[in-house]
Each structure stands twice: as C-alpha cells, then as structure tokens.
ROMAR-849076 format. One record per residue (C-alpha): residue number from 0; y, x, z. Coordinates in Angstrom, 1 decimal. Layout:
% ROMAR-849076
<rec><i>NUM</i><Y>Y</Y><X>X</X><Z>Z</Z></rec>
...
This chain:
% ROMAR-849076
<rec><i>0</i><Y>-2.5</Y><X>-17.8</X><Z>25.8</Z></rec>
<rec><i>1</i><Y>-2.1</Y><X>-19.8</X><Z>22.6</Z></rec>
<rec><i>2</i><Y>-4.8</Y><X>-19.9</X><Z>20.0</Z></rec>
<rec><i>3</i><Y>-2.4</Y><X>-18.0</X><Z>17.6</Z></rec>
<rec><i>4</i><Y>-1.7</Y><X>-15.2</X><Z>20.1</Z></rec>
<rec><i>5</i><Y>-5.5</Y><X>-15.0</X><Z>20.9</Z></rec>
<rec><i>6</i><Y>-6.3</Y><X>-14.7</X><Z>17.2</Z></rec>
<rec><i>7</i><Y>-3.7</Y><X>-11.9</X><Z>16.8</Z></rec>
<rec><i>8</i><Y>-5.0</Y><X>-10.1</X><Z>19.9</Z></rec>
<rec><i>9</i><Y>-8.6</Y><X>-10.3</X><Z>18.7</Z></rec>
<rec><i>10</i><Y>-7.7</Y><X>-9.2</X><Z>15.2</Z></rec>
<rec><i>11</i><Y>-5.3</Y><X>-6.4</X><Z>16.2</Z></rec>
<rec><i>12</i><Y>-6.8</Y><X>-4.7</X><Z>19.2</Z></rec>
<rec><i>13</i><Y>-4.3</Y><X>-2.0</X><Z>20.5</Z></rec>
<rec><i>14</i><Y>-6.8</Y><X>0.8</X><Z>19.9</Z></rec>
<rec><i>15</i><Y>-7.2</Y><X>-0.2</X><Z>16.2</Z></rec>
<rec><i>16</i><Y>-3.5</Y><X>-0.1</X><Z>15.4</Z></rec>
<rec><i>17</i><Y>-1.6</Y><X>2.7</X><Z>13.9</Z></rec>
<rec><i>18</i><Y>2.2</Y><X>2.3</X><Z>13.6</Z></rec>
<rec><i>19</i><Y>4.4</Y><X>4.6</X><Z>11.6</Z></rec>
<rec><i>20</i><Y>7.8</Y><X>4.1</X><Z>10.0</Z></rec>
<rec><i>21</i><Y>7.9</Y><X>2.4</X><Z>6.6</Z></rec>
<rec><i>22</i><Y>9.1</Y><X>4.5</X><Z>3.8</Z></rec>
<rec><i>23</i><Y>10.0</Y><X>4.0</X><Z>0.1</Z></rec>
<rec><i>24</i><Y>6.4</Y><X>4.8</X><Z>-0.9</Z></rec>
<rec><i>25</i><Y>5.2</Y><X>1.6</X><Z>1.0</Z></rec>
<rec><i>26</i><Y>7.3</Y><X>-0.8</X><Z>-1.1</Z></rec>
<rec><i>27</i><Y>4.8</Y><X>-1.4</X><Z>-3.9</Z></rec>
<rec><i>28</i><Y>1.8</Y><X>-1.9</X><Z>-1.6</Z></rec>
<rec><i>29</i><Y>3.8</Y><X>-4.1</X><Z>0.7</Z></rec>
<rec><i>30</i><Y>4.8</Y><X>-6.3</X><Z>-2.3</Z></rec>
<rec><i>31</i><Y>1.2</Y><X>-6.5</X><Z>-3.5</Z></rec>
<rec><i>32</i><Y>-0.3</Y><X>-7.7</X><Z>-0.3</Z></rec>
<rec><i>33</i><Y>2.7</Y><X>-10.0</X><Z>0.4</Z></rec>
<rec><i>34</i><Y>2.7</Y><X>-11.7</X><Z>-3.0</Z></rec>
<rec><i>35</i><Y>0.2</Y><X>-14.3</X><Z>-2.0</Z></rec>
<rec><i>36</i><Y>1.2</Y><X>-18.0</X><Z>-1.5</Z></rec>
<rec><i>37</i><Y>-0.9</Y><X>-18.1</X><Z>1.7</Z></rec>
<rec><i>38</i><Y>1.3</Y><X>-15.4</X><Z>3.1</Z></rec>
<rec><i>39</i><Y>4.7</Y><X>-16.5</X><Z>1.7</Z></rec>
<rec><i>40</i><Y>4.0</Y><X>-20.1</X><Z>2.8</Z></rec>
<rec><i>41</i><Y>3.2</Y><X>-19.0</X><Z>6.3</Z></rec>
<rec><i>42</i><Y>6.4</Y><X>-16.8</X><Z>6.7</Z></rec>
<rec><i>43</i><Y>9.4</Y><X>-19.0</X><Z>5.9</Z></rec>
<rec><i>44</i><Y>11.9</Y><X>-16.3</X><Z>4.9</Z></rec>
<rec><i>45</i><Y>9.6</Y><X>-14.8</X><Z>2.2</Z></rec>
<rec><i>46</i><Y>10.0</Y><X>-16.0</X><Z>-1.3</Z></rec>
<rec><i>47</i><Y>7.3</Y><X>-17.0</X><Z>-3.7</Z></rec>
<rec><i>48</i><Y>6.6</Y><X>-15.1</X><Z>-5.9</Z></rec>
<rec><i>49</i><Y>7.4</Y><X>-12.1</X><Z>-3.7</Z></rec>
<rec><i>50</i><Y>8.7</Y><X>-9.4</X><Z>-6.1</Z></rec>
<rec><i>51</i><Y>9.2</Y><X>-5.7</X><Z>-5.8</Z></rec>
<rec><i>52</i><Y>12.9</Y><X>-6.4</X><Z>-5.5</Z></rec>
<rec><i>53</i><Y>12.1</Y><X>-8.8</X><Z>-2.6</Z></rec>
<rec><i>54</i><Y>10.0</Y><X>-6.0</X><Z>-0.9</Z></rec>
<rec><i>55</i><Y>12.8</Y><X>-3.5</X><Z>-1.4</Z></rec>
<rec><i>56</i><Y>15.4</Y><X>-5.9</X><Z>0.1</Z></rec>
<rec><i>57</i><Y>13.1</Y><X>-6.7</X><Z>3.0</Z></rec>
<rec><i>58</i><Y>12.8</Y><X>-3.0</X><Z>3.9</Z></rec>
<rec><i>59</i><Y>16.6</Y><X>-2.5</X><Z>3.5</Z></rec>
<rec><i>60</i><Y>17.3</Y><X>-5.4</X><Z>5.8</Z></rec>
<rec><i>61</i><Y>14.9</Y><X>-4.2</X><Z>8.4</Z></rec>
<rec><i>62</i><Y>16.5</Y><X>-0.7</X><Z>8.2</Z></rec>
<rec><i>63</i><Y>20.0</Y><X>-2.0</X><Z>8.4</Z></rec>
<rec><i>64</i><Y>19.1</Y><X>-4.2</X><Z>11.4</Z></rec>
<rec><i>65</i><Y>16.8</Y><X>-1.5</X><Z>12.9</Z></rec>
<rec><i>66</i><Y>14.3</Y><X>-4.3</X><Z>13.0</Z></rec>
<rec><i>67</i><Y>11.0</Y><X>-2.4</X><Z>13.0</Z></rec>
<rec><i>68</i><Y>9.5</Y><X>-5.1</X><Z>15.3</Z></rec>
<rec><i>69</i><Y>10.2</Y><X>-7.8</X><Z>12.6</Z></rec>
<rec><i>70</i><Y>8.6</Y><X>-5.6</X><Z>9.9</Z></rec>
<rec><i>71</i><Y>5.5</Y><X>-4.9</X><Z>12.1</Z></rec>
<rec><i>72</i><Y>5.1</Y><X>-8.6</X><Z>13.0</Z></rec>
<rec><i>73</i><Y>5.2</Y><X>-9.5</X><Z>9.3</Z></rec>
<rec><i>74</i><Y>2.6</Y><X>-6.9</X><Z>8.4</Z></rec>
<rec><i>75</i><Y>0.3</Y><X>-8.2</X><Z>11.2</Z></rec>
<rec><i>76</i><Y>0.7</Y><X>-11.8</X><Z>9.9</Z></rec>
<rec><i>77</i><Y>-0.1</Y><X>-10.7</X><Z>6.4</Z></rec>
<rec><i>78</i><Y>-3.2</Y><X>-8.9</X><Z>7.6</Z></rec>
<rec><i>79</i><Y>-4.6</Y><X>-12.2</X><Z>8.8</Z></rec>
<rec><i>80</i><Y>-4.8</Y><X>-13.3</X><Z>5.2</Z></rec>
<rec><i>81</i><Y>-6.5</Y><X>-10.2</X><Z>3.8</Z></rec>
C-alpha cells in the first residue's frame, strides 16, 4: 500500500465516513473549503481561485457524468488539508 493510500485510509476510516448525495445547498460550503491554494494546487483540474461558479460547474459536471465517485474523492482529498 502506498504512503498516500495509507494516509487516506488512516484519515478516513470507513466507520467515520458518511456519504450522501450532494445538493445545491452544498455549493457554497464546497467552494469555501476548496478555495485554498494547497487544495487547488494538489488537484490539477481545479482553478485558483476556486469561485462559486467553479463549484457550481463542478457539481453540474459530476451530475451530468454521474460521477459521484470523483466528487467523493475530491472531497476526501480536500479534507486532508483542513
């Protein structure tokens, strides 16, 4: 297991996770926690600054592609920085 995967596993133990679908009410909070250069530099497809429009577009893209896994992965990576 790589060091990165080990860190994720230790940080996000399965019993501590609670997944639910994103909704429009999450957009502002998602933008706030993502608008951090440490986060946007670590995730190549996120822009700096990460605006509310960017957050809205991210959720729309995930919904269109039915990519809940991508959204969940991004949220987990962001949590490493907070």
